[in-house]
Every structure is written in C-alpha cells, then in structure tokens.
N, CA, C and O atoms as a Tinker XYZ file with bonds, in Angstrom:
   472  protein
     1  N    -18.672000   17.842000   18.342000    73     2
     2  CA   -17.439000   18.265000   18.947000    64     1     3
     3  C    -16.334000   18.234000   17.901000    63     2     4     5
     4  O    -16.261000   17.298000   17.105000    81     3
     5  N    -15.499000   19.221000   17.894000    73     3     6
     6  CA   -14.433000   19.329000   16.907000    64     5     7
     7  C    -13.295000   18.376000   17.240000    63     6     8     9
     8  O    -12.717000   18.442000   18.325000    81     7
     9  N    -12.981000   17.504000   16.317000    73     7    10
    10  CA   -11.928000   16.518000   16.542000    64     9    11
    11  C    -10.561000   17.170000   16.546000    63    10    12    13
    12  O     -9.732000   16.845000   17.396000    81    11
    13  N    -10.303000   18.078000   15.626000    73    11    14
    14  CA    -8.972000   18.668000   15.487000    64    13    15
    15  C     -8.817000   19.982000   16.261000    63    14    16    17
    16  O     -7.772000   20.624000   16.160000    81    15
    17  N     -9.832000   20.398000   17.034000    73    15    18
    18  CA    -9.780000   21.700000   17.688000    64    17    19
    19  C     -8.948000   21.696000   18.964000    63    18    20    21
    20  O     -8.296000   22.694000   19.272000    81    19
    21  N     -8.957000   20.615000   19.700000    73    19    22
    22  CA    -8.316000   20.607000   21.010000    64    21    23
    23  C     -6.916000   20.013000   20.998000    63    22    24    25
    24  O     -6.097000   20.362000   21.849000    81    23
    25  N     -6.623000   19.136000   20.069000    73    23    26
    26  CA    -5.315000   18.499000   19.973000    64    25    27
    27  C     -4.715000   18.843000   18.617000    63    26    28    29
    28  O     -5.410000   18.797000   17.601000    81    27
    29  N     -3.450000   19.182000   18.592000    73    27    30
    30  CA    -2.783000   19.503000   17.335000    64    29    31
    31  C     -2.106000   18.238000   16.806000    63    30    32    33
    32  O     -1.028000   17.852000   17.259000    81    31
    33  N     -2.754000   17.620000   15.859000    73    31    34
    34  CA    -2.240000   16.393000   15.272000    64    33    35
    35  C     -1.185000   16.710000   14.220000    63    34    36    37
    36  O     -1.175000   17.794000   13.638000    81    35
    37  N     -0.309000   15.756000   13.991000    73    35    38
    38  CA     0.684000   15.910000   12.936000    64    37    39
    39  C      0.018000   15.732000   11.579000    63    38    40    41
    40  O     -0.950000   14.983000   11.443000    81    39
    41  N      0.544000   16.423000   10.585000    73    39    42
    42  CA     0.064000   16.294000    9.213000    64    41    43
    43  C      1.002000   15.384000    8.427000    63    42    44    45
    44  O      2.179000   15.241000    8.758000    81    43
    45  N      0.461000   14.780000    7.392000    73    43    46
    46  CA     1.284000   13.968000    6.494000    64    45    47
    47  C      1.914000   14.885000    5.457000    63    46    48    49
    48  O      1.235000   15.727000    4.869000    81    47
    49  N      3.197000   14.722000    5.238000    73    47    50
    50  CA     3.925000   15.437000    4.192000    64    49    51
    51  C      4.544000   14.390000    3.282000    63    50    52    53
    52  O      5.040000   13.369000    3.758000    81    51
    53  N      4.519000   14.632000    1.973000    73    51    54
    54  CA     4.990000   13.645000    1.009000    64    53    55
    55  C      6.002000   14.257000    0.054000    63    54    56    57
    56  O      5.887000   15.417000   -0.340000    81    55
    57  N      6.991000   13.455000   -0.308000    73    55    58
    58  CA     7.918000   13.792000   -1.382000    64    57    59
    59  C      7.581000   12.862000   -2.541000    63    58    60    61
    60  O      7.825000   11.658000   -2.470000    81    59
    61  N      7.033000   13.413000   -3.584000    73    59    62
    62  CA     6.552000   12.597000   -4.696000    64    61    63
    63  C      7.712000   12.029000   -5.504000    63    62    64    65
    64  O      7.621000   10.908000   -6.004000    81    63
    65  N      8.799000   12.780000   -5.639000    73    63    66
    66  CA     9.921000   12.286000   -6.435000    64    65    67
    67  C     10.613000   11.106000   -5.754000    63    66    68    69
    68  O     11.080000   10.194000   -6.436000    81    67
    69  N     10.686000   11.108000   -4.422000    73    67    70
    70  CA    11.291000    9.983000   -3.680000    64    69    71
    71  C     10.268000    8.918000   -3.311000    63    70    72    73
    72  O     10.632000    7.813000   -2.908000    81    71
    73  N      8.980000    9.252000   -3.448000    73    71    74
    74  CA     7.871000    8.363000   -3.109000    64    73    75
    75  C      7.918000    7.931000   -1.637000    63    74    76    77
    76  O      7.853000    6.743000   -1.320000    81    75
    77  N      8.033000    8.933000   -0.743000    73    75    78
    78  CA     7.997000    8.665000    0.687000    64    77    79
    79  C      7.129000    9.722000    1.369000    63    78    80    81
    80  O      6.896000   10.798000    0.820000    81    79
    81  N      6.654000    9.398000    2.576000    73    79    82
    82  CA     5.855000   10.362000    3.325000    64    81    83
    83  C      6.289000   10.353000    4.785000    63    82    84    85
    84  O      6.820000    9.365000    5.295000    81    83
    85  N      6.049000   11.475000    5.435000    73    83    86
    86  CA     6.409000   11.671000    6.829000    64    85    87
    87  C      5.266000   12.358000    7.537000    63    86    88    89
    88  O      4.428000   13.000000    6.905000    81    87
    89  N      5.231000   12.224000    8.865000    73    87    90
    90  CA     4.290000   12.988000    9.681000    64    89    91
    91  C      5.093000   14.052000   10.407000    63    90    92    93
    92  O      6.067000   13.751000   11.096000    81    91
    93  N      4.675000   15.297000   10.247000    73    91    94
    94  CA     5.368000   16.419000   10.873000    64    93    95
    95  C      4.325000   17.366000   11.470000    63    94    96    97
    96  O      3.181000   17.418000   11.018000    81    95
    97  N      4.740000   18.102000   12.483000    73    95    98
    98  CA     3.883000   19.153000   13.021000    64    97    99
    99  C      3.852000   20.304000   12.027000    63    98   100   101
   100  O      4.892000   20.672000   11.481000    81    99
   101  N      2.685000   20.875000   11.785000    73    99   102
   102  CA     2.640000   22.033000   10.884000    64   101   103
   103  C      3.337000   23.213000   11.539000    63   102   104   105
   104  O      3.244000   23.420000   12.749000    81   103
   105  N      4.031000   23.975000   10.723000    73   103   106
   106  CA     4.742000   25.124000   11.255000    64   105   107
   107  C      5.015000   26.153000   10.189000    63   106   108   109
   108  O      4.596000   26.022000    9.039000    81   107
   109  N      5.720000   27.169000   10.597000    73   107   110
   110  CA     6.055000   28.238000    9.663000    64   109   111
   111  C      7.212000   27.864000    8.750000    63   110   112   113
   112  O      7.355000   28.430000    7.666000    81   111
   113  N      8.033000   26.925000    9.174000    73   111   114
   114  CA     9.201000   26.555000    8.383000    64   113   115
   115  C      8.803000   25.584000    7.278000    63   114   116   117
   116  O      7.821000   24.852000    7.399000    81   115
   117  N      9.569000   25.589000    6.218000    73   115   118
   118  CA     9.353000   24.683000    5.090000    64   117   119
   119  C      9.975000   23.334000    5.428000    63   118   120   121
   120  O     11.163000   23.267000    5.746000    81   119
   121  N      9.206000   22.275000    5.366000    73   119   122
   122  CA     9.724000   20.933000    5.611000    64   121   123
   123  C     10.397000   20.433000    4.339000    63   122   124   125
   124  O      9.852000   20.583000    3.245000    81   123
   125  N     11.574000   19.843000    4.480000    73   123   126
   126  CA    12.306000   19.344000    3.320000    64   125   127
   127  C     12.498000   17.841000    3.429000    63   126   128   129
   128  O     12.519000   17.276000    4.522000    81   127
   129  N     12.637000   17.217000    2.288000    73   127   130
   130  CA    12.854000   15.774000    2.208000    64   129   131
   131  C     14.281000   15.454000    2.655000    63   130   132   133
   132  O     15.221000   16.097000    2.187000    81   131
   133  N     14.465000   14.489000    3.536000    73   131   134
   134  CA    15.829000   14.155000    3.961000    64   133   135
   135  C     16.652000   13.451000    2.882000    63   134   136   137
   136  O     17.878000   13.390000    2.983000    81   135
   137  N     15.991000   12.920000    1.851000    73   135   138
   138  CA    16.721000   12.210000    0.803000    64   137   139
   139  C     17.185000   13.134000   -0.315000    63   138   140   141
   140  O     18.325000   13.044000   -0.770000    81   139
   141  N     16.280000   14.039000   -0.763000    73   139   142
   142  CA    16.616000   14.867000   -1.926000    64   141   143
   143  C     16.617000   16.366000   -1.622000    63   142   144   145
   144  O     16.947000   17.166000   -2.498000    81   143
   145  N     16.259000   16.754000   -0.419000    73   143   146
   146  CA    16.231000   18.149000    0.036000    64   145   147
   147  C     15.208000   19.006000   -0.713000    63   146   148   149
   148  O     15.291000   20.233000   -0.680000    81   147
   149  N     14.259000   18.381000   -1.376000    73   147   150
   150  CA    13.170000   19.117000   -2.027000    64   149   151
   151  C     12.095000   19.427000   -0.986000    63   150   152   153
   152  O     11.987000   18.717000    0.013000    81   151
   153  N     11.304000   20.470000   -1.201000    73   151   154
   154  CA    10.247000   20.758000   -0.231000    64   153   155
   155  C      9.172000   19.672000   -0.240000    63   154   156   157
   156  O      8.778000   19.181000   -1.297000    81   155
   157  N      8.708000   19.309000    0.946000    73   155   158
   158  CA     7.658000   18.309000    1.070000    64   157   159
   159  C      6.301000   18.964000    0.839000    63   158   160   161
   160  O      6.092000   20.119000    1.209000    81   159
   161  N      5.384000   18.224000    0.229000    73   159   162
   162  CA     4.028000   18.705000   -0.021000    64   161   163
   163  C      3.124000   18.243000    1.113000    63   162   164   165
   164  O      3.174000   17.083000    1.522000    81   163
   165  N      2.311000   19.138000    1.612000    73   163   166
   166  CA     1.374000   18.792000    2.683000    64   165   167
   167  C      0.244000   17.954000    2.084000    63   166   168   169
   168  O     -0.449000   18.395000    1.167000    81   167
   169  N      0.068000   16.737000    2.614000    73   167   170
   170  CA    -0.934000   15.830000    2.075000    64   169   171
   171  C     -2.181000   15.749000    2.942000    63   170   172   173
   172  O     -3.153000   15.111000    2.538000    81   171
   173  N     -2.193000   16.365000    4.111000    73   171   174
   174  CA    -3.385000   16.383000    4.943000    64   173   175
   175  C     -3.309000   15.420000    6.113000    63   174   176   177
   176  O     -2.301000   14.745000    6.321000    81   175
   177  N     -4.393000   15.368000    6.871000    73   175   178
   178  CA    -4.442000   14.530000    8.066000    64   177   179
   179  C     -4.598000   13.049000    7.742000    63   178   180   181
   180  O     -4.043000   12.203000    8.444000    81   179
   181  N     -5.342000   12.726000    6.693000    73   179   182
   182  CA    -5.738000   11.341000    6.442000    64   181   183
   183  C     -5.139000   10.760000    5.164000    63   182   184   185
   184  O     -5.810000   10.023000    4.441000    81   183
   185  N     -3.898000   11.084000    4.888000    73   183   186
   186  CA    -3.218000   10.570000    3.701000    64   185   187
   187  C     -2.703000    9.169000    3.990000    63   186   188   189
   188  O     -2.057000    8.940000    5.013000    81   187
   189  N     -2.984000    8.245000    3.103000    73   187   190
   190  CA    -2.457000    6.885000    3.185000    64   189   191
   191  C     -1.529000    6.702000    2.002000    63   190   192   193
   192  O     -1.978000    6.564000    0.864000    81   191
   193  N     -0.244000    6.702000    2.271000    73   191   194
   194  CA     0.738000    6.635000    1.192000    64   193   195
   195  C      0.742000    5.255000    0.556000    63   194   196   197
   196  O      0.691000    4.246000    1.259000    81   195
   197  N      0.802000    5.204000   -0.775000    73   195   198
   198  CA     0.941000    3.901000   -1.434000    64   197   199
   199  C      2.351000    3.350000   -1.229000    63   198   200   201
   200  O      3.247000    4.059000   -0.772000    81   199
   201  N      2.528000    2.117000   -1.563000    73   199   202
   202  CA     3.866000    1.522000   -1.453000    64   201   203
   203  C      4.830000    2.253000   -2.369000    63   202   204   205
   204  O      4.439000    2.791000   -3.404000    81   203
   205  N      6.083000    2.265000   -1.977000    73   203   206
   206  CA     7.096000    2.975000   -2.761000    64   205   207
   207  C      7.238000    2.377000   -4.155000    63   206   208   209
   208  O      7.553000    3.095000   -5.103000    81   207
   209  N      7.013000    1.090000   -4.293000    73   207   210
   210  CA     7.170000    0.429000   -5.591000    64   209   211
   211  C      5.986000    0.671000   -6.530000    63   210   212   213
   212  O      6.081000    0.377000   -7.722000    81   211
   213  N      4.888000    1.193000   -6.021000    73   211   214
   214  CA     3.683000    1.417000   -6.831000    64   213   215
   215  C      3.764000    2.790000   -7.505000    63   214   216   217
   216  O      3.228000    3.772000   -6.992000    81   215
   217  N      4.424000    2.848000   -8.635000    73   215   218
   218  CA     4.633000    4.123000   -9.334000    64   217   219
   219  C      3.349000    4.708000   -9.881000    63   218   220   221
   220  O      3.186000    5.928000   -9.901000    81   219
   221  N      2.440000    3.867000  -10.322000    73   219   222
   222  CA     1.180000    4.354000  -10.881000    64   221   223
   223  C      0.358000    5.087000   -9.826000    63   222   224   225
   224  O     -0.216000    6.140000  -10.104000    81   223
   225  N      0.301000    4.538000   -8.625000    73   223   226
   226  CA    -0.450000    5.203000   -7.553000    64   225   227
   227  C      0.209000    6.516000   -7.157000    63   226   228   229
   228  O     -0.490000    7.470000   -6.814000    81   227
   229  N      1.537000    6.591000   -7.195000    73   227   230
   230  CA     2.226000    7.829000   -6.843000    64   229   231
   231  C      2.015000    8.910000   -7.911000    63   230   232   233
   232  O      2.062000   10.097000   -7.588000    81   231
   233  N      1.786000    8.530000   -9.165000    73   231   234
   234  CA     1.471000    9.545000  -10.177000    64   233   235
   235  C      0.112000   10.181000   -9.904000    63   234   236   237
   236  O     -0.080000   11.373000  -10.143000    81   235
   237  N     -0.830000    9.383000   -9.401000    73   235   238
   238  CA    -2.146000    9.909000   -9.038000    64   237   239
   239  C     -2.015000   10.836000   -7.831000    63   238   240   241
   240  O     -2.623000   11.906000   -7.802000    81   239
   241  N     -1.223000   10.431000   -6.832000    73   239   242
   242  CA    -0.989000   11.268000   -5.654000    64   241   243
   243  C     -0.348000   12.587000   -6.074000    63   242   244   245
   244  O     -0.717000   13.646000   -5.566000    81   243
   245  N      0.603000   12.529000   -6.991000    73   243   246
   246  CA     1.271000   13.745000   -7.459000    64   245   247
   247  C      0.290000   14.682000   -8.144000    63   246   248   249
   248  O      0.359000   15.896000   -7.950000    81   247
   249  N     -0.623000   14.138000   -8.941000    73   247   250
   250  CA    -1.612000   14.977000   -9.628000    64   249   251
   251  C     -2.572000   15.629000   -8.633000    63   250   252   253
   252  O     -2.934000   16.794000   -8.796000    81   251
   253  N     -2.984000   14.893000   -7.612000    73   251   254
   254  CA    -3.901000   15.441000   -6.602000    64   253   255
   255  C     -3.210000   16.544000   -5.803000    63   254   256   257
   256  O     -3.792000   17.605000   -5.576000    81   255
   257  N     -1.974000   16.298000   -5.378000    73   255   258
   258  CA    -1.259000   17.297000   -4.586000    64   257   259
   259  C     -0.868000   18.512000   -5.424000    63   258   260   261
   260  O     -0.853000   19.632000   -4.913000    81   259
   261  N     -0.552000   18.308000   -6.696000    73   259   262
   262  CA    -0.227000   19.433000   -7.572000    64   261   263
   263  C     -1.448000   20.313000   -7.850000    63   262   264   265
   264  O     -1.309000   21.502000   -8.138000    81   263
   265  N     -2.629000   19.730000   -7.764000    73   263   266
   266  CA    -3.855000   20.499000   -7.953000    64   265   267
   267  C     -4.192000   21.325000   -6.714000    63   266   268   269
   268  O     -5.127000   22.126000   -6.739000    81   267
   269  N     -3.439000   21.137000   -5.635000    73   267   270
   270  CA    -3.664000   21.909000   -4.420000    64   269   271
   271  C     -4.628000   21.259000   -3.451000    63   270   272   273
   272  O     -5.065000   21.902000   -2.497000    81   271
   273  N     -4.969000   20.006000   -3.669000    73   271   274
   274  CA    -5.886000   19.297000   -2.786000    64   273   275
   275  C     -5.115000   18.530000   -1.726000    63   274   276   277
   276  O     -3.938000   18.213000   -1.898000    81   275
   277  N     -5.801000   18.238000   -0.627000    73   275   278
   278  CA    -5.218000   17.444000    0.442000    64   277   279
   279  C     -6.138000   16.282000    0.743000    63   278   280   281
   280  O     -7.320000   16.311000    0.401000    81   279
   281  N     -5.605000   15.272000    1.376000    73   279   282
   282  CA    -6.384000   14.102000    1.764000    64   281   283
   283  C     -6.921000   14.340000    3.172000    63   282   284   285
   284  O     -6.216000   14.133000    4.160000    81   283
   285  N     -8.170000   14.774000    3.251000    73   283   286
   286  CA    -8.814000   15.058000    4.528000    64   285   287
   287  C    -10.081000   14.229000    4.629000    63   286   288   289
   288  O    -10.932000   14.281000    3.741000    81   287
   289  N    -10.211000   13.468000    5.702000    73   287   290
   290  CA   -11.423000   12.694000    5.930000    64   289   291
   291  C    -12.484000   13.500000    6.647000    63   290   292   293
   292  O    -13.676000   13.222000    6.512000    81   291
   293  N    -12.065000   14.494000    7.407000    73   291   294
   294  CA   -12.975000   15.361000    8.127000    64   293   295
   295  C    -12.911000   16.751000    7.527000    63   294   296   297
   296  O    -12.081000   17.031000    6.662000    81   295
   297  N    -13.787000   17.612000    7.991000    73   295   298
   298  CA   -13.676000   19.023000    7.652000    64   297   299
   299  C    -12.404000   19.558000    8.303000    63   298   300   301
   300  O    -11.758000   18.845000    9.071000    81   299
   301  N    -12.046000   20.778000    8.013000    73   299   302
   302  CA   -10.803000   21.340000    8.551000    64   301   303
   303  C    -10.786000   21.356000   10.073000    63   302   304   305
   304  O     -9.727000   21.183000   10.677000    81   303
   305  N    -11.935000   21.559000   10.701000    73   303   306
   306  CA   -11.982000   21.574000   12.165000    64   305   307
   307  C    -12.214000   20.179000   12.727000    63   306   308   309
   308  O    -12.034000   19.972000   13.927000    81   307
   309  N    -12.602000   19.230000   11.911000    73   307   310
   310  CA   -12.820000   17.863000   12.360000    64   309   311
   311  C    -14.265000   17.533000   12.673000    63   310   312   313
   312  O    -14.546000   16.439000   13.164000    81   311
   313  N    -15.193000   18.444000   12.406000    73   311   314
   314  CA   -16.601000   18.213000   12.751000    64   313   315
   315  C    -17.284000   17.250000   11.777000    63   314   316   317
   316  O    -17.950000   16.307000   12.205000    81   315
   317  N    -17.125000   17.478000   10.498000    73   315   318
   318  CA   -17.829000   16.684000    9.498000    64   317   319
   319  C    -17.287000   15.278000    9.394000    63   318   320   321
   320  O    -16.080000   15.061000    9.493000    81   319
   321  N    -18.162000   14.341000    9.198000    73   319   322
   322  CA   -17.759000   12.943000    9.090000    64   321   323
   323  C    -17.768000   12.438000    7.660000    63   322   324   325
   324  O    -17.504000   11.259000    7.427000    81   323
   325  N    -18.059000   13.285000    6.713000    73   323   326
   326  CA   -18.138000   12.886000    5.307000    64   325   327
   327  C    -16.746000   12.960000    4.688000    63   326   328   329
   328  O    -16.202000   14.054000    4.536000    81   327
   329  N    -16.152000   11.808000    4.323000    73   327   330
   330  CA   -14.810000   11.865000    3.728000    64   329   331
   331  C    -14.834000   12.478000    2.340000    63   330   332   333
   332  O    -15.797000   12.311000    1.593000    81   331
   333  N    -13.789000   13.174000    2.007000    73   331   334
   334  CA   -13.657000   13.792000    0.689000    64   333   335
   335  C    -13.160000   12.745000   -0.302000    63   334   336   337
   336  O    -12.301000   11.924000    0.020000    81   335
   337  N    -13.707000   12.785000   -1.500000    73   335   338
   338  CA   -13.277000   11.844000   -2.539000    64   337   339
   339  C    -11.974000   12.322000   -3.163000    63   338   340   341
   340  O    -11.809000   13.511000   -3.439000    81   339
   341  N    -11.068000   11.412000   -3.379000    73   339   342
   342  CA    -9.848000   11.649000   -4.139000    64   341   343
   343  C     -9.635000   10.437000   -5.046000    63   342   344   345
   344  O     -9.825000    9.303000   -4.605000    81   343
   345  N     -9.244000   10.654000   -6.299000    73   343   346
   346  CA    -9.018000    9.510000   -7.194000    64   345   347
   347  C     -7.868000    8.643000   -6.697000    63   346   348   349
   348  O     -6.888000    9.144000   -6.147000    81   347
   349  N     -8.002000    7.335000   -6.898000    73   347   350
   350  CA    -6.983000    6.406000   -6.437000    64   349   351
   351  C     -6.278000    5.698000   -7.591000    63   350   352   353
   352  O     -5.182000    5.164000   -7.416000    81   351
   353  N     -6.902000    5.692000   -8.770000    73   351   354
   354  CA    -6.303000    5.003000   -9.912000    64   353   355
   355  C     -6.091000    5.985000  -11.050000    63   354   356   357
   356  O     -6.654000    7.080000  -11.064000    81   355
   357  N     -5.266000    5.569000  -12.004000    73   355   358
   358  CA    -5.002000    6.417000  -13.159000    64   357   359
   359  C     -6.232000    6.558000  -14.038000    63   358   360   361
   360  O     -6.420000    7.593000  -14.678000    81   359
   361  N     -7.072000    5.532000  -14.077000    73   359   362
   362  CA    -8.302000    5.605000  -14.870000    64   361   363
   363  C     -9.247000    6.658000  -14.300000    63   362   364   365
   364  O     -9.855000    7.415000  -15.057000    81   363
   365  N     -9.378000    6.714000  -12.978000    73   363   366
   366  CA   -10.210000    7.740000  -12.361000    64   365   367
   367  C     -9.635000    9.131000  -12.622000    63   366   368   369
   368  O    -10.383000   10.073000  -12.885000    81   367
   369  N     -8.330000    9.262000  -12.552000    73   367   370
   370  CA    -7.680000   10.541000  -12.821000    64   369   371
   371  C     -7.886000   10.970000  -14.272000    63   370   372   373
   372  O     -8.180000   12.135000  -14.540000    81   371
   373  N     -7.735000   10.036000  -15.201000    73   371   374
   374  CA    -7.907000   10.330000  -16.620000    64   373   375
   375  C     -9.338000   10.766000  -16.918000    63   374   376   377
   376  O     -9.551000   11.713000  -17.676000    81   375
   377  N    -10.323000   10.081000  -16.325000    73   375   378
   378  CA   -11.728000   10.437000  -16.553000    64   377   379
   379  C    -12.016000   11.848000  -16.056000    63   378   380   381
   380  O    -12.764000   12.585000  -16.699000    81   379
   381  N    -11.446000   12.229000  -14.945000    73   379   382
   382  CA   -11.685000   13.568000  -14.406000    64   381   383
   383  C    -10.959000   14.645000  -15.198000    63   382   384   385
   384  O    -11.457000   15.764000  -15.322000    81   383
   385  N     -9.793000   14.323000  -15.732000    73   383   386
   386  CA    -9.087000   15.298000  -16.587000    64   385   387
   387  C     -9.856000   15.539000  -17.880000    63   386   388   389
   388  O     -9.962000   16.678000  -18.335000    81   387
   389  N    -10.390000   14.486000  -18.472000    73   387   390
   390  CA   -11.161000   14.619000  -19.704000    64   389   391
   391  C    -12.436000   15.416000  -19.441000    63   390   392   393
   392  O    -12.794000   16.296000  -20.224000    81   391
   393  N    -13.122000   15.106000  -18.336000    73   391   394
   394  CA   -14.356000   15.830000  -18.014000    64   393   395
   395  C    -14.072000   17.300000  -17.709000    63   394   396   397
   396  O    -14.874000   18.165000  -18.059000    81   395
   397  N    -12.953000   17.592000  -17.067000    73   395   398
   398  CA   -12.594000   18.984000  -16.769000    64   397   399
   399  C    -12.298000   19.750000  -18.051000    63   398   400   401
   400  O    -12.670000   20.916000  -18.178000    81   399
   401  N    -11.628000   19.099000  -19.005000    73   399   402
   402  CA   -11.326000   19.763000  -20.273000    64   401   403
   403  C    -12.592000   20.011000  -21.089000    63   402   404   405
   404  O    -12.716000   21.051000  -21.737000    81   403
   405  N    -13.531000   19.068000  -21.063000    73   403   406
   406  CA   -14.761000   19.217000  -21.843000    64   405   407
   407  C    -15.695000   20.278000  -21.273000    63   406   408   409
   408  O    -16.308000   21.044000  -22.016000    81   407
   409  N    -15.795000   20.315000  -19.944000    73   407   410
   410  CA   -16.763000   21.227000  -19.329000    64   409   411
   411  C    -16.166000   22.578000  -18.963000    63   410   412   413
   412  O    -16.906000   23.528000  -18.706000    81   411
   413  N    -14.854000   22.679000  -18.937000    73   411   414
   414  CA   -14.221000   23.925000  -18.542000    64   413   415
   415  C    -14.147000   24.115000  -17.041000    63   414   416   417
   416  O    -13.820000   25.203000  -16.566000    81   415
   417  N    -14.444000   23.075000  -16.295000    73   415   418
   418  CA   -14.370000   23.113000  -14.833000    64   417   419
   419  C    -12.908000   23.008000  -14.415000    63   418   420   421
   420  O    -12.146000   22.271000  -15.041000    81   419
   421  N    -12.499000   23.728000  -13.371000    73   419   422
   422  CA   -11.116000   23.585000  -12.901000    64   421   423
   423  C    -10.825000   22.156000  -12.456000    63   422   424   425
   424  O    -11.689000   21.480000  -11.898000    81   423
   425  N     -9.609000   21.710000  -12.709000    73   423   426
   426  CA    -9.227000   20.329000  -12.405000    64   425   427
   427  C     -9.342000   20.032000  -10.914000    63   426   428   429
   428  O     -9.756000   18.935000  -10.538000    81   427
   429  N     -8.987000   20.978000  -10.065000    73   427   430
   430  CA    -9.057000   20.745000   -8.616000    64   429   431
   431  C    -10.488000   20.455000   -8.174000    63   430   432   433
   432  O    -10.711000   19.609000   -7.309000    81   431
   433  N    -11.448000   21.147000   -8.759000    73   431   434
   434  CA   -12.848000   20.897000   -8.415000    64   433   435
   435  C    -13.300000   19.541000   -8.941000    63   434   436   437
   436  O    -14.045000   18.829000   -8.268000    81   435
   437  N    -12.854000   19.187000  -10.130000    73   435   438
   438  CA   -13.263000   17.921000  -10.727000    64   437   439
   439  C    -12.649000   16.725000   -9.997000    63   438   440   441
   440  O    -13.271000   15.665000   -9.929000    81   439
   441  N    -11.436000   16.877000   -9.450000    73   439   442
   442  CA   -10.802000   15.778000   -8.724000    64   441   443
   443  C    -11.516000   15.464000   -7.421000    63   442   444   445
   444  O    -11.376000   14.358000   -6.899000    81   443
   445  N    -12.267000   16.396000   -6.890000    73   443   446
   446  CA   -13.000000   16.175000   -5.656000    64   445   447
   447  C    -14.374000   15.568000   -5.850000    63   446   448   449
   448  O    -15.044000   15.258000   -4.864000    81   447
   449  N    -14.817000   15.387000   -7.074000    73   447   450
   450  CA   -16.139000   14.832000   -7.353000    64   449   451
   451  C    -16.086000   13.308000   -7.449000    63   450   452   453
   452  O    -15.145000   12.730000   -7.994000    81   451
   453  N    -17.112000   12.685000   -6.912000    73   451   454
   454  CA   -17.198000   11.219000   -7.009000    64   453   455
   455  C    -17.512000   10.819000   -8.440000    63   454   456   457
   456  O    -16.903000    9.899000   -8.986000    81   455
   457  N    -18.472000   11.520000   -9.047000    73   455   458
   458  CA   -18.863000   11.233000  -10.421000    64   457   459
   459  C    -18.432000   12.404000  -11.292000    63   458   460   461
   460  O    -18.954000   13.507000  -11.124000    81   459
   461  N    -17.492000   12.201000  -12.223000    73   459   462
   462  CA   -17.020000   13.327000  -13.020000    64   461   463
   463  C    -18.078000   13.871000  -13.973000    63   462   464   465
   464  O    -17.979000   15.024000  -14.393000    81   463
   465  N    -19.065000   13.094000  -14.319000    73   463   466
   466  CA   -20.078000   13.529000  -15.269000    64   465   467
   467  C    -21.286000   14.150000  -14.582000    63   466   468   469
   468  O    -22.140000   14.748000  -15.236000    81   467
   469  N    -21.352000   14.008000  -13.277000    73   467   470
   470  CA   -22.519000   14.499000  -12.533000    64   469   471
   471  C    -22.403000   15.918000  -12.078000    63   470   472
   472  O    -23.320000   16.440000  -11.444000    81   471
C-alpha cells in the first residue's frame, strides 16, 4: 500500500545559510526563508536537520541538496521500505567526491551509494 498516496504530507524545506528547516505543504509558490528571504531548498519527507550549531553537518547537508538529492526514506509513492543512503559526515562526503572525480561518475549518483568504491 502506498504510504504517501492517500495523505499529502508536508515536506521539509531547509535554508542552509541560516541553518534552519521548516515543514511546508508542497505547492507552486516558492517558499522563502523568514530570516533571510532566500529560497528554501526542498529536503524531502524524511530530512532530520542537524543542530544549528553543528556547522560541519550543515556543510554536508548543503552539498547533498546542491547535488539535487533529497532525504527520502521511502520511494516517491511510499511503497519501498529501503531507505536511501545520504552521507552524514564530511569524511563520507570527501570520499565520494574523490571517487566521483576518479571514475567520472556524476556526484549526485555517487552521493547515493553506500560504498563509493563499489
């Protein structure tokens, strides 16, 4: 049964420069940050924002969101139960950037892999 098919859940939106996140209904309008008026980035259904004081974790979040990825634990419709991998530390991010540069694989694809060398 599709988890996200019958109920329209709010999505997480994040402002990386202010290091804050909000839950908003998806819509046609551009959501803006109330602090800096910059556009908010859609982070997905299952985004867990790091603490505001954790700058290192927010740099990893910024790299993942800039690559066009979202934090989704389910498939887009909610059927699949396999969570998607996203790097959580700078070391994991660095390893995937190096592997992407060596192999010529796009960074967005490499950030979704559990093992960058596999």
